[in-house]
N, C-alpha and C positions, 0 to 999 in steps of 0.2 A: 226135516220139515217142523215148522212150529205149529203148535196147537192152539195158539191163539193166547191172548191175554189172560193171565190168572191173579189172583189177588193173594198177596203175603197172609199165611196163617200164623197162628202163633205156633204151631209145631215145625213149619217150616223155619221161621224165625229162629227156633230153639234148635233145630240141626245145625244152621250157620254159625250160632253164637257158641256152640259145643266145639265146632269145628276150628273155629278161630281161637278160641282159648285152647284148646289142644295145641295147635300152631306156634302159639306165642305166651307158653309156660303158664297159663291158667288165668292171664288177663284178657279183658276186651275194654279197649279204650273207648270213651265216647267219641261220637264224629265216625266211629268205622262202620263198615259196611253193615257188621253184625248188629251193631247198635242202632243205626238205620232201619235194617229190617224190622226188629224188635218194635220201633216205634210204628212202622208202618202196620204192623200186624195188630198191634194195640189199637191203632185209629180203624183198621178194619173190622175188627171184632166190636167195637164199641157202636160202629156205624150200622152193623147188620151187614156187611158185603161179605164176611164168613162167619162160619159158625165155630172156628176156633182147630178144627180138625186140618192134619195136613195133606198133602196131595199124595203122601205114600201111605201105606199101613192102615190100620183098622181105624186110626182118628181118635180112639178113645184115651190114649195114652197108656194104656196097659200093657207091657212087656210080656205078660204070661198069656199062653193060648187060653182061649174062652171056655175049655173043658175044664180047666182047673181052677179051684176057688181058694183064695187065702182071705182066713177071717183075723 
């Protein structure tokens, strides 16, 4: 069952781009789904439709647990 329409975020686009790059030897061609996702995410962020956080994870882009501090 669908949750409804959600906007592409920069983190969503990064996951898509990373997956496509791994599948194709490191490159992502212009016009690919990953490139279109990145474009949509940038457009959504610039128009205020999304704040850049992804649909999964904490949304802060930090891979370390919150209890750890790295300087």
